[in-house]
Backbone and ligand atoms as CSV (ligand in chain L), in Angstrom:
chain,resi,resn,atom,element,x,y,z
A,1,MET,N,N,44.257,-33.943,-119.181
A,1,MET,CA,C,44.406,-32.537,-119.585
A,1,MET,C,C,43.322,-31.695,-118.904
A,2,SER,N,N,43.699,-30.721,-118.169
A,2,SER,CA,C,42.711,-29.908,-117.467
A,2,SER,C,C,42.112,-28.876,-118.414
A,3,ASP,N,N,40.987,-28.317,-117.994
A,3,ASP,CA,C,40.318,-27.315,-118.818
A,3,ASP,C,C,41.166,-26.069,-119.009
A,4,THR,N,N,42.050,-25.843,-118.038
A,4,THR,CA,C,42.848,-24.622,-118.118
A,4,THR,C,C,44.113,-24.805,-118.966
A,5,PHE,N,N,44.361,-26.052,-119.401
A,5,PHE,CA,C,45.544,-26.286,-120.225
A,5,PHE,C,C,45.398,-25.577,-121.562
A,6,ARG,N,N,46.397,-24.804,-121.925
A,6,ARG,CA,C,46.323,-24.072,-123.188
A,6,ARG,C,C,47.575,-24.345,-123.998
A,7,CYS,N,N,47.345,-24.756,-125.259
A,7,CYS,CA,C,48.480,-25.100,-126.125
A,7,CYS,C,C,49.169,-23.866,-126.674
A,8,PHE,N,N,48.419,-22.793,-126.757
A,8,PHE,CA,C,48.999,-21.612,-127.394
A,8,PHE,C,C,48.476,-20.349,-126.721
A,9,GLU,N,N,49.396,-19.473,-126.383
A,9,GLU,CA,C,48.998,-18.172,-125.860
A,9,GLU,C,C,49.606,-17.094,-126.744
A,10,TRP,N,N,48.862,-16.035,-126.903
A,10,TRP,CA,C,49.254,-14.999,-127.864
A,10,TRP,C,C,50.656,-14.465,-127.578
A,11,GLU,N,N,51.044,-14.459,-126.304
A,11,GLU,CA,C,52.366,-13.962,-125.909
A,11,GLU,C,C,53.489,-14.751,-126.600
A,12,SER,N,N,53.201,-15.990,-127.020
A,12,SER,CA,C,54.228,-16.801,-127.689
A,12,SER,C,C,54.701,-16.168,-128.996
A,13,VAL,N,N,53.876,-15.333,-129.603
A,13,VAL,CA,C,54.295,-14.644,-130.826
A,13,VAL,C,C,55.476,-13.723,-130.513
A,14,GLY,N,N,55.505,-13.211,-129.301
A,14,GLY,CA,C,56.621,-12.372,-128.866
A,14,GLY,C,C,56.573,-10.965,-129.427
A,15,ASP,N,N,57.642,-10.239,-129.148
A,15,ASP,CA,C,57.764,-8.864,-129.647
A,15,ASP,C,C,58.626,-8.901,-130.907
A,16,VAL,N,N,57.963,-9.061,-132.044
A,16,VAL,CA,C,58.679,-9.235,-133.312
A,16,VAL,C,C,59.467,-7.974,-133.670
A,17,GLY,N,N,58.901,-6.812,-133.398
A,17,GLY,CA,C,59.582,-5.542,-133.699
A,17,GLY,C,C,60.901,-5.429,-132.960
A,18,LEU,N,N,60.899,-5.870,-131.701
A,18,LEU,CA,C,62.111,-5.821,-130.890
A,18,LEU,C,C,63.110,-6.890,-131.329
A,19,GLY,N,N,62.590,-8.093,-131.575
A,19,GLY,CA,C,63.475,-9.236,-131.858
A,19,GLY,C,C,63.998,-9.272,-133.275
A,20,ARG,N,N,63.281,-8.647,-134.206
A,20,ARG,CA,C,63.686,-8.686,-135.622
A,20,ARG,C,C,63.653,-7.271,-136.191
A,21,PRO,N,N,64.565,-6.391,-135.689
A,21,PRO,CA,C,64.508,-4.990,-136.122
A,21,PRO,C,C,64.781,-4.817,-137.613
A,22,THR,N,N,65.522,-5.731,-138.225
A,22,THR,CA,C,65.822,-5.608,-139.651
A,22,THR,C,C,64.784,-6.339,-140.501
A,23,LEU,N,N,64.468,-7.566,-140.125
A,23,LEU,CA,C,63.584,-8.401,-140.945
A,23,LEU,C,C,62.113,-8.203,-140.621
A,24,GLY,N,N,61.831,-7.792,-139.381
A,24,GLY,CA,C,60.443,-7.557,-138.992
A,24,GLY,C,C,59.575,-8.784,-139.187
A,25,GLU,N,N,58.383,-8.569,-139.710
A,25,GLU,CA,C,57.400,-9.645,-139.877
A,25,GLU,C,C,57.692,-10.504,-141.101
A,26,LYS,N,N,58.658,-10.093,-141.932
A,26,LYS,CA,C,58.851,-10.734,-143.222
A,26,LYS,C,C,59.299,-12.188,-143.108
A,27,MET,N,N,58.651,-13.056,-143.863
A,27,MET,CA,C,59.042,-14.460,-143.953
A,27,MET,C,C,58.437,-15.023,-145.233
A,28,HIS,N,N,59.190,-15.860,-145.944
A,28,HIS,CA,C,58.657,-16.414,-147.179
A,28,HIS,C,C,57.776,-17.621,-146.909
A,29,VAL,N,N,56.823,-17.832,-147.804
A,29,VAL,CA,C,55.944,-19.000,-147.703
A,29,VAL,C,C,56.788,-20.276,-147.684
A,30,ALA,N,N,57.866,-20.295,-148.462
A,30,ALA,CA,C,58.728,-21.486,-148.503
A,30,ALA,C,C,59.267,-21.817,-147.111
A,31,ALA,N,N,59.615,-20.780,-146.327
A,31,ALA,CA,C,60.153,-21.016,-144.981
A,31,ALA,C,C,59.095,-21.667,-144.098
A,32,TYR,N,N,57.874,-21.177,-144.208
A,32,TYR,CA,C,56.779,-21.754,-143.433
A,32,TYR,C,C,56.519,-23.200,-143.862
A,33,ARG,N,N,56.505,-23.422,-145.169
A,33,ARG,CA,C,56.186,-24.771,-145.661
A,33,ARG,C,C,57.315,-25.760,-145.378
A,34,MET,N,N,58.555,-25.294,-145.381
A,34,MET,CA,C,59.666,-26.199,-145.009
A,34,MET,C,C,59.429,-26.726,-143.611
A,35,PHE,N,N,59.106,-25.813,-142.695
A,35,PHE,CA,C,58.843,-26.187,-141.305
A,35,PHE,C,C,57.624,-27.098,-141.223
A,36,HIS,N,N,56.550,-26.661,-141.837
A,36,HIS,CA,C,55.272,-27.362,-141.710
A,36,HIS,C,C,55.345,-28.778,-142.262
A,37,TYR,N,N,55.824,-28.939,-143.492
A,37,TYR,CA,C,55.747,-30.259,-144.131
A,37,TYR,C,C,56.786,-31.234,-143.596
A,38,ALA,N,N,57.961,-30.714,-143.220
A,38,ALA,CA,C,58.953,-31.614,-142.620
A,38,ALA,C,C,58.466,-32.084,-141.251
A,39,HIS,N,N,57.930,-31.143,-140.500
A,39,HIS,CA,C,57.401,-31.430,-139.177
A,39,HIS,C,C,56.272,-32.458,-139.272
A,40,ARG,N,N,55.386,-32.206,-140.210
A,40,ARG,CA,C,54.234,-33.093,-140.402
A,40,ARG,C,C,54.674,-34.506,-140.793
A,41,CYS,N,N,55.664,-34.575,-141.676
A,41,CYS,CA,C,56.154,-35.875,-142.136
A,41,CYS,C,C,56.756,-36.674,-140.985
A,42,VAL,N,N,57.558,-36.011,-140.163
A,42,VAL,CA,C,58.183,-36.693,-139.023
A,42,VAL,C,C,57.116,-37.166,-138.038
A,43,LEU,N,N,56.145,-36.299,-137.787
A,43,LEU,CA,C,55.072,-36.672,-136.856
A,43,LEU,C,C,54.262,-37.849,-137.400
A,44,GLU,N,N,53.990,-37.847,-138.713
A,44,GLU,CA,C,53.230,-38.961,-139.304
A,44,GLU,C,C,54.019,-40.268,-139.213
A,45,LYS,N,N,55.322,-40.171,-139.453
A,45,LYS,CA,C,56.176,-41.370,-139.370
A,45,LYS,C,C,56.158,-41.920,-137.943
A,46,ASN,N,N,56.198,-41.034,-136.975
A,46,ASN,CA,C,56.322,-41.479,-135.580
A,46,ASN,C,C,54.981,-41.793,-134.909
A,47,TYR,N,N,53.924,-41.133,-135.342
A,47,TYR,CA,C,52.645,-41.279,-134.614
A,47,TYR,C,C,51.474,-41.714,-135.492
A,48,GLY,N,N,51.655,-41.735,-136.808
A,48,GLY,CA,C,50.564,-42.138,-137.704
A,48,GLY,C,C,49.775,-40.942,-138.193
A,49,LYS,N,N,49.234,-41.127,-139.400
A,49,LYS,CA,C,48.557,-40.039,-140.102
A,49,LYS,C,C,47.327,-39.506,-139.355
A,50,GLU,N,N,46.505,-40.421,-138.867
A,50,GLU,CA,C,45.256,-39.986,-138.224
A,50,GLU,C,C,45.535,-39.192,-136.955
A,51,ALA,N,N,46.519,-39.648,-136.191
A,51,ALA,CA,C,46.877,-38.934,-134.959
A,51,ALA,C,C,47.356,-37.528,-135.296
A,52,VAL,N,N,48.123,-37.405,-136.370
A,52,VAL,CA,C,48.637,-36.087,-136.746
A,52,VAL,C,C,47.489,-35.171,-137.163
A,53,LYS,N,N,46.553,-35.712,-137.930
A,53,LYS,CA,C,45.386,-34.901,-138.326
A,53,LYS,C,C,44.658,-34.380,-137.099
A,54,ARG,N,N,44.387,-35.269,-136.161
A,54,ARG,CA,C,43.663,-34.874,-134.935
A,54,ARG,C,C,44.433,-33.794,-134.173
A,55,ASN,N,N,45.733,-33.969,-134.094
A,55,ASN,CA,C,46.554,-33.009,-133.349
A,55,ASN,C,C,46.656,-31.667,-134.071
A,56,MET,N,N,46.685,-31.716,-135.403
A,56,MET,CA,C,46.699,-30.465,-136.179
A,56,MET,C,C,45.414,-29.684,-135.916
A,57,VAL,N,N,44.296,-30.403,-135.890
A,57,VAL,CA,C,43.007,-29.746,-135.624
A,57,VAL,C,C,43.023,-29.132,-134.230
A,58,GLU,N,N,43.540,-29.885,-133.275
A,58,GLU,CA,C,43.559,-29.383,-131.889
A,58,GLU,C,C,44.446,-28.139,-131.771
A,59,ALA,N,N,45.596,-28.181,-132.441
A,59,ALA,CA,C,46.505,-27.025,-132.403
A,59,ALA,C,C,45.861,-25.819,-133.084
A,60,GLY,N,N,45.243,-26.069,-134.238
A,60,GLY,CA,C,44.584,-24.985,-134.959
A,60,GLY,C,C,43.477,-24.365,-134.132
A,61,ARG,N,N,42.755,-25.205,-133.396
A,61,ARG,CA,C,41.655,-24.697,-132.574
A,61,ARG,C,C,42.192,-23.781,-131.467
A,62,ALA,N,N,43.284,-24.201,-130.838
A,62,ALA,CA,C,43.885,-23.383,-129.778
A,62,ALA,C,C,44.311,-22.024,-130.339
A,63,VAL,N,N,44.911,-22.044,-131.521
A,63,VAL,CA,C,45.350,-20.789,-132.139
A,63,VAL,C,C,44.146,-19.946,-132.557
A,64,GLY,N,N,43.132,-20.599,-133.134
A,64,GLY,CA,C,41.934,-19.874,-133.572
A,64,GLY,C,C,41.285,-19.127,-132.425
A,65,GLU,N,N,41.233,-19.751,-131.262
A,65,GLU,CA,C,40.620,-19.088,-130.100
A,65,GLU,C,C,41.427,-17.862,-129.686
A,66,GLU,N,N,42.748,-18.009,-129.646
A,66,GLU,CA,C,43.597,-16.875,-129.268
A,66,GLU,C,C,43.574,-15.779,-130.336
A,67,PHE,N,N,43.592,-16.215,-131.594
A,67,PHE,CA,C,43.542,-15.277,-132.716
A,67,PHE,C,C,42.263,-14.447,-132.631
A,68,CYS,N,N,41.160,-15.134,-132.356
A,68,CYS,CA,C,39.866,-14.447,-132.240
A,68,CYS,C,C,39.912,-13.442,-131.099
A,69,GLN,N,N,40.478,-13.869,-129.998
A,69,GLN,CA,C,40.536,-13.004,-128.817
A,69,GLN,C,C,41.400,-11.768,-129.046
A,70,HIS,N,N,42.533,-11.933,-129.747
A,70,HIS,CA,C,43.513,-10.849,-129.848
A,70,HIS,C,C,43.445,-10.050,-131.142
A,71,MET,N,N,42.906,-10.646,-132.211
A,71,MET,CA,C,42.923,-9.952,-133.502
A,71,MET,C,C,41.533,-9.548,-133.975
A,72,LEU,N,N,40.499,-10.162,-133.387
A,72,LEU,CA,C,39.142,-9.920,-133.872
A,72,LEU,C,C,38.316,-9.255,-132.776
A,73,ASP,N,N,37.020,-9.120,-133.020
A,73,ASP,CA,C,36.144,-8.473,-132.049
A,73,ASP,C,C,34.814,-9.226,-132.038
A,74,ILE,N,N,34.624,-10.023,-130.985
A,74,ILE,CA,C,33.438,-10.884,-130.963
A,74,ILE,C,C,32.140,-10.103,-130.756
A,75,ASN,N,N,32.260,-8.812,-130.476
A,75,ASN,CA,C,31.047,-7.998,-130.318
A,75,ASN,C,C,30.511,-7.465,-131.645
A,76,LEU,N,N,31.261,-7.685,-132.720
A,76,LEU,CA,C,30.801,-7.198,-134.030
A,76,LEU,C,C,29.663,-8.063,-134.555
A,77,PRO,N,N,28.736,-7.470,-135.309
A,77,PRO,CA,C,27.736,-8.283,-135.997
A,77,PRO,C,C,28.412,-9.123,-137.082
A,78,PRO,N,N,27.757,-10.223,-137.531
A,78,PRO,CA,C,28.412,-11.188,-138.417
A,78,PRO,C,C,29.121,-10.602,-139.632
A,79,ALA,N,N,28.451,-9.722,-140.376
A,79,ALA,CA,C,29.072,-9.215,-141.611
A,79,ALA,C,C,30.376,-8.488,-141.301
A,80,ASP,N,N,30.364,-7.691,-140.239
A,80,ASP,CA,C,31.575,-6.944,-139.861
A,80,ASP,C,C,32.637,-7.876,-139.290
A,81,PHE,N,N,32.175,-8.888,-138.543
A,81,PHE,CA,C,33.118,-9.850,-137.972
A,81,PHE,C,C,33.872,-10.583,-139.089
A,82,PHE,N,N,33.137,-11.079,-140.079
A,82,PHE,CA,C,33.789,-11.821,-141.160
A,82,PHE,C,C,34.645,-10.893,-142.029
A,83,ARG,N,N,34.226,-9.631,-142.151
A,83,ARG,CA,C,35.043,-8.674,-142.907
A,83,ARG,C,C,36.396,-8.461,-142.204
A,84,LEU,N,N,36.335,-8.336,-140.872
A,84,LEU,CA,C,37.577,-8.158,-140.112
A,84,LEU,C,C,38.438,-9.422,-140.182
A,85,LEU,N,N,37.788,-10.576,-140.113
A,85,LEU,CA,C,38.532,-11.840,-140.227
A,85,LEU,C,C,39.228,-11.935,-141.579
A,86,ASN,N,N,38.496,-11.576,-142.636
A,86,ASN,CA,C,39.071,-11.567,-143.982
A,86,ASN,C,C,40.297,-10.651,-144.030
A,87,GLN,N,N,40.145,-9.470,-143.433
A,87,GLN,CA,C,41.223,-8.473,-143.450
A,87,GLN,C,C,42.451,-8.974,-142.685
A,88,LYS,N,N,42.249,-9.543,-141.503
A,88,LYS,CA,C,43.373,-10.012,-140.690
A,88,LYS,C,C,44.070,-11.203,-141.339
A,89,MET,N,N,43.277,-12.111,-141.939
A,89,MET,CA,C,43.893,-13.267,-142.601
A,89,MET,C,C,44.713,-12.827,-143.800
A,90,ALA,N,N,44.229,-11.799,-144.512
A,90,ALA,CA,C,44.990,-11.279,-145.651
A,90,ALA,C,C,46.258,-10.576,-145.171
A,91,GLU,N,N,46.131,-9.780,-144.113
A,91,GLU,CA,C,47.289,-9.060,-143.559
A,91,GLU,C,C,48.408,-10.029,-143.164
A,92,LEU,N,N,48.022,-11.145,-142.548
A,92,LEU,CA,C,49.019,-12.112,-142.098
A,92,LEU,C,C,49.446,-13.068,-143.210
A,93,GLY,N,N,48.824,-12.943,-144.373
A,93,GLY,CA,C,49.190,-13.806,-145.493
A,93,GLY,C,C,48.707,-15.228,-145.328
A,94,ILE,N,N,47.650,-15.423,-144.510
A,94,ILE,CA,C,47.123,-16.777,-144.296
A,94,ILE,C,C,46.318,-17.230,-145.503
A,95,GLY,N,N,45.603,-16.305,-146.108
A,95,GLY,CA,C,44.793,-16.655,-147.271
A,95,GLY,C,C,43.682,-15.633,-147.444
A,96,ILE,N,N,42.900,-15.838,-148.507
A,96,ILE,CA,C,41.800,-14.914,-148.810
A,96,ILE,C,C,40.485,-15.609,-148.460
A,97,LEU,N,N,39.886,-15.130,-147.378
A,97,LEU,CA,C,38.665,-15.760,-146.861
A,97,LEU,C,C,37.426,-15.205,-147.546
A,98,GLU,N,N,36.514,-16.107,-147.890
A,98,GLU,CA,C,35.184,-15.667,-148.340
A,98,GLU,C,C,34.128,-16.513,-147.656
A,99,VAL,N,N,33.013,-15.857,-147.362
A,99,VAL,CA,C,31.886,-16.571,-146.764
A,99,VAL,C,C,30.939,-16.920,-147.897
A,100,GLU,N,N,30.848,-18.210,-148.220
A,100,GLU,CA,C,29.979,-18.628,-149.327
A,100,GLU,C,C,28.543,-18.786,-148.860
A,101,HIS,N,N,28.409,-19.199,-147.605
A,101,HIS,CA,C,27.076,-19.465,-147.065
A,101,HIS,C,C,27.128,-19.240,-145.561
A,102,ALA,N,N,26.151,-18.481,-145.041
A,102,ALA,CA,C,26.094,-18.250,-143.594
A,102,ALA,C,C,24.650,-18.384,-143.136
A,103,ASP,N,N,24.395,-19.353,-142.297
A,103,ASP,CA,C,23.056,-19.593,-141.764
A,103,ASP,C,C,23.170,-19.605,-140.241
A,104,PHE,N,N,22.950,-18.435,-139.643
A,104,PHE,CA,C,23.112,-18.321,-138.193
A,104,PHE,C,C,21.977,-18.998,-137.429
A,105,GLU,N,N,20.861,-19.191,-138.097
A,105,GLU,CA,C,19.744,-19.854,-137.430
A,105,GLU,C,C,20.096,-21.313,-137.148
A,106,ASN,N,N,20.624,-21.981,-138.173
A,106,ASN,CA,C,20.998,-23.394,-138.003
A,106,ASN,C,C,22.488,-23.573,-137.720
A,107,MET,N,N,23.213,-22.446,-137.709
A,107,MET,CA,C,24.653,-22.478,-137.451
A,107,MET,C,C,25.383,-23.397,-138.438
A,108,ILE,N,N,25.121,-23.152,-139.724
A,108,ILE,CA,C,25.803,-23.891,-140.788
A,108,ILE,C,C,26.435,-22.857,-141.725
A,109,PHE,N,N,27.708,-23.043,-141.998
A,109,PHE,CA,C,28.433,-22.076,-142.817
A,109,PHE,C,C,29.295,-22.816,-143.846
A,110,ILE,N,N,29.546,-22.150,-144.954
A,110,ILE,CA,C,30.567,-22.634,-145.884
A,110,ILE,C,C,31.538,-21.480,-146.106
A,111,LEU,N,N,32.785,-21.733,-145.753
A,111,LEU,CA,C,33.827,-20.722,-145.908
A,111,LEU,C,C,34.845,-21.229,-146.920
A,112,THR,N,N,35.392,-20.307,-147.704
A,112,THR,CA,C,36.491,-20.691,-148.588
A,112,THR,C,C,37.732,-19.871,-148.244
A,113,VAL,N,N,38.875,-20.483,-148.460
A,113,VAL,CA,C,40.151,-19.773,-148.304
A,113,VAL,C,C,40.951,-20.012,-149.581
A,114,SER,N,N,41.195,-18.942,-150.321
A,114,SER,CA,C,42.003,-19.041,-151.536
A,114,SER,C,C,43.418,-18.569,-151.240
A,115,GLU,N,N,44.331,-18.987,-152.100
A,115,GLU,CA,C,45.753,-18.646,-151.931
A,115,GLU,C,C,46.214,-19.016,-150.527
A,116,ASP,N,N,45.794,-20.194,-150.106
A,116,ASP,CA,C,46.021,-20.641,-148.735
A,116,ASP,C,C,47.521,-20.843,-148.443
A,117,LEU,N,N,47.909,-20.403,-147.267
A,117,LEU,CA,C,49.318,-20.492,-146.865
A,117,LEU,C,C,49.817,-21.936,-146.824
A,118,ASP,N,N,48.971,-22.851,-146.354
A,118,ASP,CA,C,49.398,-24.241,-146.207
A,118,ASP,C,C,49.496,-24.977,-147.536
A,119,CYS,N,N,48.485,-24.791,-148.389
A,119,CYS,CA,C,48.368,-25.766,-149.485
A,119,CYS,C,C,48.408,-25.207,-150.889
A,120,SER,N,N,48.082,-23.929,-151.090
A,120,SER,CA,C,47.934,-23.457,-152.473
A,120,SER,C,C,49.238,-23.600,-153.246
A,121,GLY,N,N,49.163,-24.386,-154.327
A,121,GLY,CA,C,50.345,-24.602,-155.157
A,121,GLY,C,C,51.083,-25.890,-154.876
A,122,VAL,N,N,50.710,-26.618,-153.821
A,122,VAL,CA,C,51.433,-27.860,-153.510
A,122,VAL,C,C,50.976,-28.967,-154.467
A,123,PRO,N,N,51.769,-30.027,-154.623
A,123,PRO,CA,C,51.339,-31.129,-155.491
A,123,PRO,C,C,50.044,-31.755,-154.976
A,124,ALA,N,N,49.134,-32.069,-155.893
A,124,ALA,CA,C,47.854,-32.667,-155.496
A,124,ALA,C,C,48.059,-34.130,-155.120
A,125,THR,N,N,47.535,-34.502,-153.959
A,125,THR,CA,C,47.627,-35.899,-153.505
A,125,THR,C,C,46.262,-36.564,-153.508
A,126,GLY,N,N,45.216,-35.763,-153.700
A,126,GLY,CA,C,43.856,-36.306,-153.647
A,126,GLY,C,C,43.266,-36.251,-152.254
A,127,GLU,N,N,44.054,-35.788,-151.295
A,127,GLU,CA,C,43.596,-35.766,-149.904
A,127,GLU,C,C,43.674,-34.346,-149.354
A,128,ALA,N,N,42.572,-33.876,-148.756
A,128,ALA,CA,C,42.579,-32.532,-148.165
A,128,ALA,C,C,43.561,-32.505,-147.000
A,129,ILE,N,N,44.365,-31.450,-146.931
A,129,ILE,CA,C,45.441,-31.451,-145.926
A,129,ILE,C,C,45.388,-30.291,-144.940
A,130,CYS,N,N,44.375,-29.429,-145.059
A,130,CYS,CA,C,44.379,-28.247,-144.198
A,130,CYS,C,C,43.695,-28.515,-142.851
A,131,ASN,N,N,44.186,-29.515,-142.155
A,131,ASN,CA,C,43.603,-29.876,-140.853
A,131,ASN,C,C,43.820,-28.771,-139.823
A,132,TYR,N,N,44.965,-28.131,-139.911
A,132,TYR,CA,C,45.238,-27.013,-139.002
A,132,TYR,C,C,44.209,-25.894,-139.231
A,133,ALA,N,N,43.897,-25.627,-140.496
A,133,ALA,CA,C,42.899,-24.588,-140.813
A,133,ALA,C,C,41.509,-24.998,-140.328
A,134,GLU,N,N,41.210,-26.296,-140.411
A,134,GLU,CA,C,39.918,-26.775,-139.867
A,134,GLU,C,C,39.819,-26.393,-138.394
A,135,GLY,N,N,40.893,-26.630,-137.661
A,135,GLY,CA,C,40.906,-26.284,-136.241
A,135,GLY,C,C,40.876,-24.780,-136.019
A,136,PHE,N,N,41.619,-24.063,-136.838
A,136,PHE,CA,C,41.689,-22.587,-136.739
A,136,PHE,C,C,40.284,-21.986,-136.873
A,137,ILE,N,N,39.550,-22.454,-137.878
A,137,ILE,CA,C,38.182,-21.952,-138.088
A,137,ILE,C,C,37.279,-22.381,-136.924
A,138,THR,N,N,37.460,-23.619,-136.472
A,138,THR,CA,C,36.677,-24.102,-135.321
A,138,THR,C,C,36.873,-23.179,-134.124
A,139,GLY,N,N,38.114,-22.880,-133.803
A,139,GLY,CA,C,38.421,-22.044,-132.638
A,139,GLY,C,C,37.820,-20.656,-132.758
A,140,ILE,N,N,37.912,-20.082,-133.948
A,140,ILE,CA,C,37.360,-18.740,-134.172
A,140,ILE,C,C,35.837,-18.758,-134.014
A,141,MET,N,N,35.199,-19.738,-134.658
A,141,MET,CA,C,33.731,-19.795,-134.606
A,141,MET,C,C,33.238,-20.078,-133.192
A,142,GLN,N,N,33.964,-20.908,-132.486
A,142,GLN,CA,C,33.546,-21.221,-131.108
A,142,GLN,C,C,33.651,-19.999,-130.219
A,143,ARG,N,N,34.734,-19.260,-130.392
A,143,ARG,CA,C,34.923,-18.078,-129.569
A,143,ARG,C,C,33.879,-17.000,-129.938
A,144,TYR,N,N,33.577,-16.915,-131.224
A,144,TYR,CA,C,32.629,-15.889,-131.667
A,144,TYR,C,C,31.194,-16.199,-131.238
A,145,THR,N,N,30.788,-17.468,-131.371
A,145,THR,CA,C,29.370,-17.804,-131.153
A,145,THR,C,C,29.107,-18.454,-129.800
A,146,ASP,N,N,30.175,-18.886,-129.117
A,146,ASP,CA,C,30.035,-19.619,-127.865
A,146,ASP,C,C,29.313,-20.954,-128.071
A,147,ARG,N,N,29.441,-21.522,-129.269
A,147,ARG,CA,C,28.920,-22.862,-129.570
A,147,ARG,C,C,30.094,-23.770,-129.923
A,148,GLN,N,N,29.836,-25.063,-129.966
A,148,GLN,CA,C,30.857,-26.020,-130.392
A,148,GLN,C,C,30.663,-26.307,-131.884
A,149,PHE,N,N,31.759,-26.461,-132.609
A,149,PHE,CA,C,31.665,-26.662,-134.059
A,149,PHE,C,C,32.484,-27.865,-134.527
A,150,ILE,N,N,32.008,-28.399,-135.654
A,150,ILE,CA,C,32.833,-29.356,-136.397
A,150,ILE,C,C,33.098,-28.734,-137.761
A,151,VAL,N,N,34.355,-28.715,-138.155
A,151,VAL,CA,C,34.740,-28.103,-139.431
A,151,VAL,C,C,35.436,-29.156,-140.276
A,152,LYS,N,N,34.978,-29.279,-141.518
A,152,LYS,CA,C,35.552,-30.286,-142.412
A,152,LYS,C,C,35.939,-29.624,-143.722
A,153,GLU,N,N,37.163,-29.834,-144.146
A,153,GLU,CA,C,37.596,-29.297,-145.434
A,153,GLU,C,C,37.130,-30.240,-146.541
A,154,ILE,N,N,36.336,-29.712,-147.464
A,154,ILE,CA,C,35.785,-30.585,-148.508
A,154,ILE,C,C,36.464,-30.380,-149.858
A,155,ASN,N,N,37.094,-29.243,-150.045
A,155,ASN,CA,C,37.929,-29.026,-151.234
A,155,ASN,C,C,39.232,-28.406,-150.770
A,156,CYS,N,N,40.290,-28.732,-151.484
A,156,CYS,CA,C,41.627,-28.261,-151.099
A,156,CYS,C,C,42.463,-28.226,-152.368
A,157,TRP,N,N,43.500,-27.423,-152.375
A,157,TRP,CA,C,44.414,-27.448,-153.527
A,157,TRP,C,C,44.916,-28.885,-153.729
A,158,SER,N,N,45.164,-29.559,-152.628
A,158,SER,CA,C,45.728,-30.913,-152.731
A,158,SER,C,C,44.705,-31.947,-153.198
A,159,THR,N,N,43.416,-31.563,-153.288
A,159,THR,CA,C,42.437,-32.458,-153.917
A,159,THR,C,C,42.176,-32.028,-155.362
A,160,GLY,N,N,42.996,-31.106,-155.846
A,160,GLY,CA,C,42.880,-30.674,-157.231
A,160,GLY,C,C,41.978,-29.470,-157.417
A,161,ASP,N,N,41.593,-28.804,-156.329
A,161,ASP,CA,C,40.719,-27.634,-156.422
A,161,ASP,C,C,41.531,-26.343,-156.310
A,162,TRP,N,N,40.899,-25.233,-156.701
A,162,TRP,CA,C,41.603,-23.957,-156.702
A,162,TRP,C,C,41.498,-23.237,-155.371
A,163,THR,N,N,40.534,-23.664,-154.566
A,163,THR,CA,C,40.339,-23.002,-153.286
A,163,THR,C,C,40.061,-24.058,-152.215
A,164,CYS,N,N,40.356,-23.717,-150.972
A,164,CYS,CA,C,39.992,-24.608,-149.874
A,164,CYS,C,C,38.574,-24.236,-149.435
A,165,ARG,N,N,37.751,-25.253,-149.279
A,165,ARG,CA,C,36.348,-24.998,-148.907
A,165,ARG,C,C,36.043,-25.800,-147.638
A,166,PHE,N,N,35.445,-25.086,-146.661
A,166,PHE,CA,C,35.210,-25.701,-145.353
A,166,PHE,C,C,33.719,-25.701,-145.011
A,167,HIS,N,N,33.206,-26.864,-144.635
A,167,HIS,CA,C,31.858,-26.987,-144.073
A,167,HIS,C,C,31.975,-26.749,-142.577
A,168,VAL,N,N,31.197,-25.826,-142.069
A,168,VAL,CA,C,31.300,-25.423,-140.662
A,168,VAL,C,C,29.913,-25.623,-140.031
A,169,VAL,N,N,29.829,-26.552,-139.096
A,169,VAL,CA,C,28.520,-26.906,-138.534
A,169,VAL,C,C,28.597,-26.939,-137.013
A,170,ALA,N,N,27.618,-26.303,-136.368
A,170,ALA,CA,C,27.571,-26.345,-134.898
A,170,ALA,C,C,27.069,-27.715,-134.445
A,171,ILE,N,N,27.569,-28.159,-133.294
A,171,ILE,CA,C,27.110,-29.462,-132.779
A,171,ILE,C,C,26.383,-29.250,-131.444
L,1,ZN,ZN,ZN,43.480,-26.793,-148.314
């Protein structure tokens, strides 16, 4: 895979206004979850759980980088940057982002996402499942800070918690 290989480009979203003049941006969470969980199940059956987790993170990272580039502003100071991120994630119905802890000196953060699009309300399995979100946050943080990050979800609706909580650490 070359450095220039990109899994996702913003143009893939397309011209929704042109293509969906009646329905526009509207889509139910159920429609997203039907796609996501069926897709995930088939991939796990064919490639194994760990491979799917890794690939979800990689896909999320590609999207996070593009999302940061097209929806956010990396020139903003941290408080304004996270405020804009919170606003855009809410607008798109991804979830409600909060910054629980931000340490720019050591590049360690704790972010939470409530009412998460992927997991909030799903049956608890005891296992955190927001691997795509781990990658999404990684991509955003990398694009914003120009550092490499590891992001780990430590609480999730599927682990019986009310919010998804992510440890975000620069490497
Ligand atoms: Zn979660």
